[in-house]
CHARMM-style PDB file with segment names, atoms N, HN, CA, C and O in Angstrom:
ATOM      1  N   GLY     1     -96.122  45.601  28.253  1.00  0.00      PROA
ATOM      2  CA  GLY     1     -95.647  44.747  27.199  1.00  0.00      PROA
ATOM      3  C   GLY     1     -96.791  44.153  26.404  1.00  0.00      PROA
ATOM      4  O   GLY     1     -97.958  44.419  26.691  1.00  0.00      PROA
ATOM      5  N   PRO     2     -96.465  43.361  25.421  1.00  0.00      PROA
ATOM      6  CA  PRO     2     -97.503  42.746  24.587  1.00  0.00      PROA
ATOM      7  C   PRO     2     -98.341  41.747  25.377  1.00  0.00      PROA
ATOM      8  O   PRO     2     -97.850  41.077  26.286  1.00  0.00      PROA
ATOM      9  N   ARG     3     -99.594  41.665  25.015  1.00  0.00      PROA
ATOM     10  HN  ARG     3     -99.994  42.209  24.277  1.00  0.00      PROA
ATOM     11  CA  ARG     3    -100.487  40.701  25.660  1.00  0.00      PROA
ATOM     12  C   ARG     3    -100.297  39.331  25.035  1.00  0.00      PROA
ATOM     13  O   ARG     3     -99.842  39.217  23.897  1.00  0.00      PROA
ATOM     14  N   ILE     4    -100.640  38.309  25.771  1.00  0.00      PROA
ATOM     15  HN  ILE     4    -101.010  38.402  26.696  1.00  0.00      PROA
ATOM     16  CA  ILE     4    -100.500  36.938  25.286  1.00  0.00      PROA
ATOM     17  C   ILE     4    -101.394  36.696  24.073  1.00  0.00      PROA
ATOM     18  O   ILE     4    -101.026  35.930  23.182  1.00  0.00      PROA
ATOM     19  N   GLN     5    -102.561  37.337  24.025  1.00  0.00      PROA
ATOM     20  HN  GLN     5    -102.860  37.959  24.748  1.00  0.00      PROA
ATOM     21  CA  GLN     5    -103.504  37.100  22.941  1.00  0.00      PROA
ATOM     22  C   GLN     5    -103.086  37.767  21.631  1.00  0.00      PROA
ATOM     23  O   GLN     5    -103.612  37.421  20.573  1.00  0.00      PROA
ATOM     24  N   ASP     6    -102.160  38.706  21.682  1.00  0.00      PROA
ATOM     25  HN  ASP     6    -101.733  38.986  22.541  1.00  0.00      PROA
ATOM     26  CA  ASP     6    -101.756  39.410  20.465  1.00  0.00      PROA
ATOM     27  C   ASP     6    -101.079  38.466  19.489  1.00  0.00      PROA
ATOM     28  O   ASP     6    -100.299  37.597  19.879  1.00  0.00      PROA
ATOM     29  N   ARG     7    -101.387  38.650  18.229  1.00  0.00      PROA
ATOM     30  HN  ARG     7    -102.021  39.356  17.912  1.00  0.00      PROA
ATOM     31  CA  ARG     7    -100.736  37.886  17.159  1.00  0.00      PROA
ATOM     32  C   ARG     7    -100.006  38.878  16.277  1.00  0.00      PROA
ATOM     33  O   ARG     7    -100.482  39.987  16.035  1.00  0.00      PROA
ATOM     34  N   TYR     8     -98.864  38.472  15.811  1.00  0.00      PROA
ATOM     35  HN  TYR     8     -98.477  37.571  16.007  1.00  0.00      PROA
ATOM     36  CA  TYR     8     -98.032  39.344  14.996  1.00  0.00      PROA
ATOM     37  C   TYR     8     -97.797  38.713  13.631  1.00  0.00      PROA
ATOM     38  O   TYR     8     -97.883  37.495  13.473  1.00  0.00      PROA
ATOM     39  N   LYS     9     -97.503  39.544  12.666  1.00  0.00      PROA
ATOM     40  HN  LYS     9     -97.433  40.533  12.795  1.00  0.00      PROA
ATOM     41  CA  LYS     9     -97.171  39.090  11.313  1.00  0.00      PROA
ATOM     42  C   LYS     9     -95.709  39.425  11.069  1.00  0.00      PROA
ATOM     43  O   LYS     9     -95.272  40.549  11.313  1.00  0.00      PROA
ATOM     44  N   LEU    10     -94.962  38.452  10.588  1.00  0.00      PROA
ATOM     45  HN  LEU    10     -95.317  37.539  10.390  1.00  0.00      PROA
ATOM     46  CA  LEU    10     -93.554  38.651  10.278  1.00  0.00      PROA
ATOM     47  C   LEU    10     -93.387  38.793   8.774  1.00  0.00      PROA
ATOM     48  O   LEU    10     -93.796  37.920   8.009  1.00  0.00      PROA
ATOM     49  N   TYR    11     -92.793  39.882   8.363  1.00  0.00      PROA
ATOM     50  HN  TYR    11     -92.461  40.591   8.985  1.00  0.00      PROA
ATOM     51  CA  TYR    11     -92.393  40.086   6.973  1.00  0.00      PROA
ATOM     52  C   TYR    11     -90.894  39.850   6.952  1.00  0.00      PROA
ATOM     53  O   TYR    11     -90.160  40.473   7.719  1.00  0.00      PROA
ATOM     54  N   LEU    12     -90.428  38.963   6.088  1.00  0.00      PROA
ATOM     55  HN  LEU    12     -91.025  38.457   5.465  1.00  0.00      PROA
ATOM     56  CA  LEU    12     -89.017  38.601   6.071  1.00  0.00      PROA
ATOM     57  C   LEU    12     -88.542  38.418   4.640  1.00  0.00      PROA
ATOM     58  O   LEU    12     -89.145  37.675   3.866  1.00  0.00      PROA
ATOM     59  N   ALA    13     -87.464  39.094   4.297  1.00  0.00      PROA
ATOM     60  HN  ALA    13     -86.974  39.697   4.926  1.00  0.00      PROA
ATOM     61  CA  ALA    13     -86.830  38.926   2.986  1.00  0.00      PROA
ATOM     62  C   ALA    13     -85.464  38.299   3.234  1.00  0.00      PROA
ATOM     63  O   ALA    13     -84.639  38.855   3.959  1.00  0.00      PROA
ATOM     64  N   ILE    14     -85.232  37.138   2.627  1.00  0.00      PROA
ATOM     65  HN  ILE    14     -85.903  36.687   2.038  1.00  0.00      PROA
ATOM     66  CA  ILE    14     -83.992  36.385   2.832  1.00  0.00      PROA
ATOM     67  C   ILE    14     -83.278  36.218   1.496  1.00  0.00      PROA
ATOM     68  O   ILE    14     -83.903  35.904   0.483  1.00  0.00      PROA
ATOM     69  N   ASP    15     -81.962  36.432   1.503  1.00  0.00      PROA
ATOM     70  HN  ASP    15     -81.455  36.687   2.327  1.00  0.00      PROA
ATOM     71  CA  ASP    15     -81.158  36.130   0.327  1.00  0.00      PROA
ATOM     72  C   ASP    15     -81.104  34.609   0.172  1.00  0.00      PROA
ATOM     73  O   ASP    15     -80.709  33.904   1.101  1.00  0.00      PROA
ATOM     74  N   VAL    16     -81.495  34.110  -0.983  1.00  0.00      PROA
ATOM     75  HN  VAL    16     -81.817  34.682  -1.738  1.00  0.00      PROA
ATOM     76  CA  VAL    16     -81.605  32.662  -1.201  1.00  0.00      PROA
ATOM     77  C   VAL    16     -80.260  31.953  -1.057  1.00  0.00      PROA
ATOM     78  O   VAL    16     -80.199  30.851  -0.513  1.00  0.00      PROA
ATOM     79  N   PHE    17     -79.200  32.565  -1.532  1.00  0.00      PROA
ATOM     80  HN  PHE    17     -79.250  33.461  -1.974  1.00  0.00      PROA
ATOM     81  CA  PHE    17     -77.902  31.889  -1.540  1.00  0.00      PROA
ATOM     82  C   PHE    17     -77.197  31.928  -0.189  1.00  0.00      PROA
ATOM     83  O   PHE    17     -76.679  30.908   0.266  1.00  0.00      PROA
ATOM     84  N   SER    18     -77.170  33.085   0.455  1.00  0.00      PROA
ATOM     85  HN  SER    18     -77.591  33.913   0.086  1.00  0.00      PROA
ATOM     86  CA  SER    18     -76.454  33.202   1.730  1.00  0.00      PROA
ATOM     87  C   SER    18     -77.353  32.945   2.932  1.00  0.00      PROA
ATOM     88  O   SER    18     -76.854  32.715   4.034  1.00  0.00      PROA
ATOM     89  N   ARG    19     -78.672  32.980   2.739  1.00  0.00      PROA
ATOM     90  HN  ARG    19     -79.077  33.166   1.844  1.00  0.00      PROA
ATOM     91  CA  ARG    19     -79.676  32.856   3.800  1.00  0.00      PROA
ATOM     92  C   ARG    19     -79.637  34.053   4.752  1.00  0.00      PROA
ATOM     93  O   ARG    19     -80.151  33.982   5.868  1.00  0.00      PROA
ATOM     94  N   TYR    20     -79.028  35.147   4.306  1.00  0.00      PROA
ATOM     95  HN  TYR    20     -78.610  35.205   3.399  1.00  0.00      PROA
ATOM     96  CA  TYR    20     -78.939  36.371   5.097  1.00  0.00      PROA
ATOM     97  C   TYR    20     -80.302  37.067   5.121  1.00  0.00      PROA
ATOM     98  O   TYR    20     -80.912  37.243   4.066  1.00  0.00      PROA
ATOM     99  N   PRO    21     -80.793  37.468   6.296  1.00  0.00      PROA
ATOM    100  CA  PRO    21     -82.058  38.211   6.348  1.00  0.00      PROA
ATOM    101  C   PRO    21     -81.844  39.652   5.880  1.00  0.00      PROA
ATOM    102  O   PRO    21     -81.338  40.487   6.629  1.00  0.00      PROA
ATOM    103  N   VAL    22     -82.224  39.926   4.661  1.00  0.00      PROA
ATOM    104  HN  VAL    22     -82.634  39.248   4.052  1.00  0.00      PROA
ATOM    105  CA  VAL    22     -81.997  41.229   4.036  1.00  0.00      PROA
ATOM    106  C   VAL    22     -82.874  42.306   4.674  1.00  0.00      PROA
ATOM    107  O   VAL    22     -82.425  43.435   4.868  1.00  0.00      PROA
ATOM    108  N   ALA    23     -84.110  41.967   4.998  1.00  0.00      PROA
ATOM    109  HN  ALA    23     -84.475  41.050   4.841  1.00  0.00      PROA
ATOM    110  CA  ALA    23     -85.028  42.917   5.631  1.00  0.00      PROA
ATOM    111  C   ALA    23     -86.083  42.145   6.403  1.00  0.00      PROA
ATOM    112  O   ALA    23     -86.417  41.010   6.060  1.00  0.00      PROA
ATOM    113  N   TRP    24     -86.606  42.776   7.455  1.00  0.00      PROA
ATOM    114  HN  TRP    24     -86.335  43.697   7.734  1.00  0.00      PROA
ATOM    115  CA  TRP    24     -87.685  42.151   8.214  1.00  0.00      PROA
ATOM    116  C   TRP    24     -88.471  43.217   8.959  1.00  0.00      PROA
ATOM    117  O   TRP    24     -87.958  44.289   9.280  1.00  0.00      PROA
ATOM    118  N   ARG    25     -89.713  42.897   9.220  1.00  0.00      PROA
ATOM    119  HN  ARG    25     -90.130  42.027   8.959  1.00  0.00      PROA
ATOM    120  CA  ARG    25     -90.620  43.757   9.993  1.00  0.00      PROA
ATOM    121  C   ARG    25     -91.572  42.854  10.763  1.00  0.00      PROA
ATOM    122  O   ARG    25     -91.935  41.777  10.290  1.00  0.00      PROA
ATOM    123  N   ILE    26     -91.969  43.288  11.931  1.00  0.00      PROA
ATOM    124  HN  ILE    26     -91.674  44.163  12.315  1.00  0.00      PROA
ATOM    125  CA  ILE    26     -93.007  42.613  12.706  1.00  0.00      PROA
ATOM    126  C   ILE    26     -94.144  43.613  12.872  1.00  0.00      PROA
ATOM    127  O   ILE    26     -93.942  44.720  13.371  1.00  0.00      PROA
ATOM    128  N   GLU    27     -95.329  43.216  12.455  1.00  0.00      PROA
ATOM    129  HN  GLU    27     -95.493  42.317  12.050  1.00  0.00      PROA
ATOM    130  CA  GLU    27     -96.494  44.100  12.468  1.00  0.00      PROA
ATOM    131  C   GLU    27     -97.681  43.382  13.105  1.00  0.00      PROA
ATOM    132  O   GLU    27     -97.686  42.157  13.226  1.00  0.00      PROA
ATOM    133  N   TYR    28     -98.679  44.152  13.507  1.00  0.00      PROA
ATOM    134  HN  TYR    28     -98.675  45.147  13.409  1.00  0.00      PROA
ATOM    135  CA  TYR    28     -99.915  43.578  14.033  1.00  0.00      PROA
ATOM    136  C   TYR    28    -100.815  43.061  12.921  1.00  0.00      PROA
ATOM    137  O   TYR    28    -101.601  42.138  13.138  1.00  0.00      PROA
ATOM    138  N   THR    29    -100.707  43.645  11.736  1.00  0.00      PROA
ATOM    139  HN  THR    29    -100.069  44.395  11.560  1.00  0.00      PROA
ATOM    140  CA  THR    29    -101.591  43.266  10.638  1.00  0.00      PROA
ATOM    141  C   THR    29    -100.777  42.939   9.394  1.00  0.00      PROA
ATOM    142  O   THR    29     -99.633  43.371   9.249  1.00  0.00      PROA
ATOM    143  N   GLU    30    -101.379  42.181   8.512  1.00  0.00      PROA
ATOM    144  HN  GLU    30    -102.308  41.830   8.629  1.00  0.00      PROA
ATOM    145  CA  GLU    30    -100.769  41.878   7.222  1.00  0.00      PROA
ATOM    146  C   GLU    30    -101.419  42.797   6.196  1.00  0.00      PROA
ATOM    147  O   GLU    30    -102.584  42.618   5.839  1.00  0.00      PROA
ATOM    148  N   ASP    31    -100.657  43.780   5.726  1.00  0.00      PROA
ATOM    149  HN  ASP    31     -99.711  43.925   6.016  1.00  0.00      PROA
ATOM    150  CA  ASP    31    -101.222  44.709   4.752  1.00  0.00      PROA
ATOM    151  C   ASP    31    -100.178  45.130   3.723  1.00  0.00      PROA
ATOM    152  O   ASP    31     -98.976  44.933   3.902  1.00  0.00      PROA
ATOM    153  N   ARG    32    -100.674  45.708   2.657  1.00  0.00      PROA
ATOM    154  HN  ARG    32    -101.650  45.869   2.511  1.00  0.00      PROA
ATOM    155  CA  ARG    32     -99.809  46.099   1.534  1.00  0.00      PROA
ATOM    156  C   ARG    32     -98.785  47.148   1.945  1.00  0.00      PROA
ATOM    157  O   ARG    32     -97.633  47.105   1.512  1.00  0.00      PROA
ATOM    158  N   LYS    33     -99.210  48.089   2.783  1.00  0.00      PROA
ATOM    159  HN  LYS    33    -100.145  48.123   3.135  1.00  0.00      PROA
ATOM    160  CA  LYS    33     -98.335  49.185   3.194  1.00  0.00      PROA
ATOM    161  C   LYS    33     -97.083  48.666   3.903  1.00  0.00      PROA
ATOM    162  O   LYS    33     -95.982  49.156   3.652  1.00  0.00      PROA
ATOM    163  N   SER    34     -97.243  47.694   4.772  1.00  0.00      PROA
ATOM    164  HN  SER    34     -98.137  47.296   4.975  1.00  0.00      PROA
ATOM    165  CA  SER    34     -96.101  47.125   5.496  1.00  0.00      PROA
ATOM    166  C   SER    34     -95.165  46.376   4.556  1.00  0.00      PROA
ATOM    167  O   SER    34     -93.944  46.469   4.688  1.00  0.00      PROA
ATOM    168  N   ALA    35     -95.728  45.638   3.615  1.00  0.00      PROA
ATOM    169  HN  ALA    35     -96.719  45.563   3.507  1.00  0.00      PROA
ATOM    170  CA  ALA    35     -94.906  44.901   2.648  1.00  0.00      PROA
ATOM    171  C   ALA    35     -94.123  45.863   1.763  1.00  0.00      PROA
ATOM    172  O   ALA    35     -92.936  45.651   1.512  1.00  0.00      PROA
ATOM    173  N   VAL    36     -94.776  46.915   1.292  1.00  0.00      PROA
ATOM    174  HN  VAL    36     -95.740  47.087   1.496  1.00  0.00      PROA
ATOM    175  CA  VAL    36     -94.094  47.908   0.459  1.00  0.00      PROA
ATOM    176  C   VAL    36     -92.973  48.578   1.252  1.00  0.00      PROA
ATOM    177  O   VAL    36     -91.878  48.777   0.728  1.00  0.00      PROA
ATOM    178  N   ALA    37     -93.238  48.923   2.500  1.00  0.00      PROA
ATOM    179  HN  ALA    37     -94.128  48.761   2.926  1.00  0.00      PROA
ATOM    180  CA  ALA    37     -92.217  49.573   3.331  1.00  0.00      PROA
ATOM    181  C   ALA    37     -91.007  48.669   3.524  1.00  0.00      PROA
ATOM    182  O   ALA    37     -89.870  49.134   3.450  1.00  0.00      PROA
ATOM    183  N   MET    38     -91.240  47.377   3.773  1.00  0.00      PROA
ATOM    184  HN  MET    38     -92.164  46.999   3.833  1.00  0.00      PROA
ATOM    185  CA  MET    38     -90.125  46.454   3.965  1.00  0.00      PROA
ATOM    186  C   MET    38     -89.286  46.333   2.700  1.00  0.00      PROA
ATOM    187  O   MET    38     -88.060  46.422   2.761  1.00  0.00      PROA
ATOM    188  N   PHE    39     -89.932  46.131   1.556  1.00  0.00      PROA
ATOM    189  HN  PHE    39     -90.928  46.059   1.506  1.00  0.00      PROA
ATOM    190  CA  PHE    39     -89.184  45.988   0.309  1.00  0.00      PROA
ATOM    191  C   PHE    39     -88.500  47.298  -0.090  1.00  0.00      PROA
ATOM    192  O   PHE    39     -87.399  47.271  -0.638  1.00  0.00      PROA
ATOM    193  N   THR    40     -89.126  48.426   0.173  1.00  0.00      PROA
ATOM    194  HN  THR    40     -90.021  48.448   0.618  1.00  0.00      PROA
ATOM    195  CA  THR    40     -88.499  49.720  -0.117  1.00  0.00      PROA
ATOM    196  C   THR    40     -87.219  49.889   0.686  1.00  0.00      PROA
ATOM    197  O   THR    40     -86.199  50.318   0.147  1.00  0.00      PROA
ATOM    198  N   ASP    41     -87.267  49.551   1.977  1.00  0.00      PROA
ATOM    199  HN  ASP    41     -88.096  49.202   2.414  1.00  0.00      PROA
ATOM    200  CA  ASP    41     -86.071  49.625   2.824  1.00  0.00      PROA
ATOM    201  C   ASP    41     -84.992  48.663   2.339  1.00  0.00      PROA
ATOM    202  O   ASP    41     -83.816  49.022   2.282  1.00  0.00      PROA
ATOM    203  N   ALA    42     -85.389  47.450   1.992  1.00  0.00      PROA
ATOM    204  HN  ALA    42     -86.344  47.159   2.039  1.00  0.00      PROA
ATOM    205  CA  ALA    42     -84.421  46.444   1.539  1.00  0.00      PROA
ATOM    206  C   ALA    42     -83.740  46.881   0.246  1.00  0.00      PROA
ATOM    207  O   ALA    42     -82.525  46.735   0.105  1.00  0.00      PROA
ATOM    208  N   ILE    43     -84.505  47.410  -0.688  1.00  0.00      PROA
ATOM    209  HN  ILE    43     -85.491  47.529  -0.574  1.00  0.00      PROA
ATOM    210  CA  ILE    43     -83.941  47.838  -1.971  1.00  0.00      PROA
ATOM    211  C   ILE    43     -83.057  49.069  -1.787  1.00  0.00      PROA
ATOM    212  O   ILE    43     -82.025  49.192  -2.446  1.00  0.00      PROA
ATOM    213  N   ALA    44     -83.450  49.979  -0.900  1.00  0.00      PROA
ATOM    214  HN  ALA    44     -84.289  49.880  -0.364  1.00  0.00      PROA
ATOM    215  CA  ALA    44     -82.625  51.163  -0.636  1.00  0.00      PROA
ATOM    216  C   ALA    44     -81.283  50.772  -0.020  1.00  0.00      PROA
ATOM    217  O   ALA    44     -80.262  51.401  -0.299  1.00  0.00      PROA
ATOM    218  N   THR    45     -81.286  49.742   0.811  1.00  0.00      PROA
ATOM    219  HN  THR    45     -82.115  49.231   1.038  1.00  0.00      PROA
ATOM    220  CA  THR    45     -80.062  49.309   1.489  1.00  0.00      PROA
ATOM    221  C   THR    45     -79.201  48.403   0.624  1.00  0.00      PROA
ATOM    222  O   THR    45     -77.982  48.568   0.580  1.00  0.00      PROA
ATOM    223  N   HSD    46     -79.822  47.442  -0.070  1.00  0.00      PROA
ATOM    224  HN  HSD    46     -80.812  47.308  -0.034  1.00  0.00      PROA
ATOM    225  CA  HSD    46     -79.070  46.392  -0.765  1.00  0.00      PROA
ATOM    226  C   HSD    46     -79.179  46.438  -2.287  1.00  0.00      PROA
ATOM    227  O   HSD    46     -78.516  45.660  -2.972  1.00  0.00      PROA
ATOM    228  N   GLY    47     -79.997  47.329  -2.823  1.00  0.00      PROA
ATOM    229  HN  GLY    47     -80.536  47.961  -2.266  1.00  0.00      PROA
ATOM    230  CA  GLY    47     -80.208  47.379  -4.266  1.00  0.00      PROA
ATOM    231  C   GLY    47     -81.329  46.437  -4.689  1.00  0.00      PROA
ATOM    232  O   GLY    47     -81.738  45.555  -3.934  1.00  0.00      PROA
ATOM    233  N   ALA    48     -81.810  46.638  -5.892  1.00  0.00      PROA
ATOM    234  HN  ALA    48     -81.477  47.355  -6.505  1.00  0.00      PROA
ATOM    235  CA  ALA    48     -82.918  45.823  -6.411  1.00  0.00      PROA
ATOM    236  C   ALA    48     -82.419  44.435  -6.799  1.00  0.00      PROA
ATOM    237  O   ALA    48     -81.372  44.309  -7.435  1.00  0.00      PROA
ATOM    238  N   PRO    49     -83.154  43.398  -6.423  1.00  0.00      PROA
ATOM    239  CA  PRO    49     -82.747  42.044  -6.801  1.00  0.00      PROA
ATOM    240  C   PRO    49     -83.056  41.767  -8.271  1.00  0.00      PROA
ATOM    241  O   PRO    49     -83.941  42.389  -8.858  1.00  0.00      PROA
ATOM    242  N   THR    50     -82.326  40.842  -8.847  1.00  0.00      PROA
ATOM    243  HN  THR    50     -81.607  40.337  -8.370  1.00  0.00      PROA
ATOM    244  CA  THR    50     -82.594  40.419 -10.219  1.00  0.00      PROA
ATOM    245  C   THR    50     -83.876  39.604 -10.269  1.00  0.00      PROA
ATOM    246  O   THR    50     -84.682  39.753 -11.188  1.00  0.00      PROA
ATOM    247  N   VAL    51     -84.059  38.742  -9.273  1.00  0.00      PROA
ATOM    248  HN  VAL    51     -83.405  38.622  -8.527  1.00  0.00      PROA
ATOM    249  CA  VAL    51     -85.237  37.881  -9.177  1.00  0.00      PROA
ATOM    250  C   VAL    51     -85.794  37.997  -7.766  1.00  0.00      PROA
ATOM    251  O   VAL    51     -85.042  38.061  -6.794  1.00  0.00      PROA
ATOM    252  N   LEU    52     -87.114  38.025  -7.663  1.00  0.00      PROA
ATOM    253  HN  LEU    52     -87.726  37.973  -8.453  1.00  0.00      PROA
ATOM    254  CA  LEU    52     -87.770  38.086  -6.363  1.00  0.00      PROA
ATOM    255  C   LEU    52     -88.788  36.960  -6.281  1.00  0.00      PROA
ATOM    256  O   LEU    52     -89.737  36.921  -7.064  1.00  0.00      PROA
ATOM    257  N   HSD    53     -88.599  36.049  -5.344  1.00  0.00      PROA
ATOM    258  HN  HSD    53     -87.829  36.080  -4.708  1.00  0.00      PROA
ATOM    259  CA  HSD    53     -89.559  34.974  -5.093  1.00  0.00      PROA
ATOM    260  C   HSD    53     -90.374  35.368  -3.873  1.00  0.00      PROA
ATOM    261  O   HSD    53     -89.821  35.878  -2.898  1.00  0.00      PROA
ATOM    262  N   ALA    54     -91.670  35.141  -3.913  1.00  0.00      PROA
ATOM    263  HN  ALA    54     -92.119  34.727  -4.705  1.00  0.00      PROA
ATOM    264  CA  ALA    54     -92.536  35.462  -2.783  1.00  0.00      PROA
ATOM    265  C   ALA    54     -93.589  34.381  -2.641  1.00  0.00      PROA
ATOM    266  O   ALA    54     -93.861  33.625  -3.573  1.00  0.00      PROA
ATOM    267  N   ASP    55     -94.180  34.325  -1.445  1.00  0.00      PROA
ATOM    268  HN  ASP    55     -93.959  34.940  -0.688  1.00  0.00      PROA
ATOM    269  CA  ASP    55     -95.275  33.378  -1.285  1.00  0.00      PROA
ATOM    270  C   ASP    55     -96.466  33.874  -2.101  1.00  0.00      PROA
ATOM    271  O   ASP    55     -96.416  34.965  -2.670  1.00  0.00      PROA
ATOM    272  N   ASN    56     -97.502  33.106  -2.161  1.00  0.00      PROA
ATOM    273  HN  ASN    56     -97.542  32.220  -1.699  1.00  0.00      PROA
ATOM    274  CA  ASN    56     -98.643  33.430  -3.011  1.00  0.00      PROA
ATOM    275  C   ASN    56     -99.736  34.160  -2.239  1.00  0.00      PROA
ATOM    276  O   ASN    56    -100.901  34.143  -2.635  1.00  0.00      PROA
ATOM    277  N   GLY    57     -99.355  34.800  -1.134  1.00  0.00      PROA
ATOM    278  HN  GLY    57     -98.408  34.814  -0.813  1.00  0.00      PROA
ATOM    279  CA  GLY    57    -100.330  35.528  -0.338  1.00  0.00      PROA
ATOM    280  C   GLY    57    -100.844  36.769  -1.049  1.00  0.00      PROA
ATOM    281  O   GLY    57    -100.196  37.295  -1.953  1.00  0.00      PROA
ATOM    282  N   ALA    58    -102.009  37.225  -0.632  1.00  0.00      PROA
ATOM    283  HN  ALA    58    -102.536  36.798   0.102  1.00  0.00      PROA
ATOM    284  CA  ALA    58    -102.652  38.376  -1.275  1.00  0.00      PROA
ATOM    285  C   ALA    58    -101.781  39.624  -1.223  1.00  0.00      PROA
ATOM    286  O   ALA    58    -101.727  40.380  -2.193  1.00  0.00      PROA
ATOM    287  N   VAL    59    -101.102  39.847  -0.112  1.00  0.00      PROA
ATOM    288  HN  VAL    59    -101.146  39.233   0.676  1.00  0.00      PROA
ATOM    289  CA  VAL    59    -100.259  41.036   0.018  1.00  0.00      PROA
ATOM    290  C   VAL    59     -99.114  40.998  -0.984  1.00  0.00      PROA
ATOM    291  O   VAL    59     -98.775  42.022  -1.578  1.00  0.00      PROA
ATOM    292  N   MET    60     -98.520  39.835  -1.175  1.00  0.00      PROA
ATOM    293  HN  MET    60     -98.795  39.003  -0.693  1.00  0.00      PROA
ATOM    294  CA  MET    60     -97.379  39.718  -2.084  1.00  0.00      PROA
ATOM    295  C   MET    60     -97.795  39.754  -3.556  1.00  0.00      PROA
ATOM    296  O   MET    60     -96.949  39.919  -4.434  1.00  0.00      PROA
ATOM    297  N   ARG    61     -99.087  39.601  -3.828  1.00  0.00      PROA
ATOM    298  HN  ARG    61     -99.775  39.467  -3.114  1.00  0.00      PROA
ATOM    299  CA  ARG    61     -99.594  39.669  -5.202  1.00  0.00      PROA
ATOM    300  C   ARG    61    -100.312  40.983  -5.483  1.00  0.00      PROA
ATOM    301  O   ARG    61    -100.855  41.165  -6.573  1.00  0.00      PROA
ATOM    302  N   SER    62    -100.325  41.900  -4.521  1.00  0.00      PROA
ATOM    303  HN  SER    62     -99.884  41.751  -3.636  1.00  0.00      PROA
ATOM    304  CA  SER    62    -101.103  43.130  -4.655  1.00  0.00      PROA
ATOM    305  C   SER    62    -100.494  44.073  -5.687  1.00  0.00      PROA
ATOM    306  O   SER    62     -99.280  44.099  -5.887  1.00  0.00      PROA
ATOM    307  N   HSD    63    -101.352  44.839  -6.329  1.00  0.00      PROA
ATOM    308  HN  HSD    63    -102.338  44.818  -6.166  1.00  0.00      PROA
ATOM    309  CA  HSD    63    -100.890  45.827  -7.307  1.00  0.00      PROA
ATOM    310  C   HSD    63    -100.070  46.913  -6.622  1.00  0.00      PROA
ATOM    311  O   HSD    63     -99.157  47.475  -7.226  1.00  0.00      PROA
ATOM    312  N   THR    64    -100.389  47.212  -5.368  1.00  0.00      PROA
ATOM    313  HN  THR    64    -101.131  46.755  -4.877  1.00  0.00      PROA
ATOM    314  CA  THR    64     -99.632  48.214  -4.619  1.00  0.00      PROA
ATOM    315  C   THR    64     -98.173  47.815  -4.520  1.00  0.00      PROA
ATOM    316  O   THR    64     -97.291  48.650  -4.722  1.00  0.00      PROA
ATOM    317  N   LEU    65     -97.904  46.568  -4.216  1.00  0.00      PROA
ATOM    318  HN  LEU    65     -98.621  45.890  -4.051  1.00  0.00      PROA
ATOM    319  CA  LEU    65     -96.528  46.088  -4.103  1.00  0.00      PROA
ATOM    320  C   LEU    65     -95.879  45.983  -5.477  1.00  0.00      PROA
ATOM    321  O   LEU    65     -94.721  46.365  -5.646  1.00  0.00      PROA
ATOM    322  N   ILE    66     -96.602  45.479  -6.439  1.00  0.00      PROA
ATOM    323  HN  ILE    66     -97.542  45.170  -6.302  1.00  0.00      PROA
ATOM    324  CA  ILE    66     -96.051  45.326  -7.790  1.00  0.00      PROA
ATOM    325  C   ILE    66     -95.692  46.688  -8.382  1.00  0.00      PROA
ATOM    326  O   ILE    66     -94.653  46.830  -9.026  1.00  0.00      PROA
ATOM    327  N   ASP    67     -96.542  47.681  -8.167  1.00  0.00      PROA
ATOM    328  HN  ASP    67     -97.386  47.565  -7.644  1.00  0.00      PROA
ATOM    329  CA  ASP    67     -96.300  49.018  -8.711  1.00  0.00      PROA
ATOM    330  C   ASP    67     -95.198  49.771  -7.975  1.00  0.00      PROA
ATOM    331  O   ASP    67     -94.615  50.707  -8.522  1.00  0.00      PROA
ATOM    332  N   ALA    68     -94.912  49.375  -6.754  1.00  0.00      PROA
ATOM    333  HN  ALA    68     -95.386  48.615  -6.310  1.00  0.00      PROA
ATOM    334  CA  ALA    68     -93.867  50.061  -5.965  1.00  0.00      PROA
ATOM    335  C   ALA    68     -92.546  49.642  -6.478  1.00  0.00      PROA
ATOM    336  OT1 ALA    68     -91.517  50.087  -5.970  1.00  0.00      PROA
TER     337      ALA     68
END
C-alpha cells in the first residue's frame, strides 16, 4: 500500500450549483497532463461548461490546458 510519507495531489471539478463532483483524479504530482486528462474526461462525460472557474495555480493557467 501507499507509504505514510507519500503526498498526493487531488484534481477536482465541482458543479458550482449542485456541488456535484463532475470529475476527480488523485495523482502523485501536479502537472499539466493530469489536469488536461481530468477536464477531457469531464467534458466527454458532461459536455463543455459555459463558464469554468479555477484556482490560480500554474497548472490551471498553463497553455497546455488552455489549448486543450
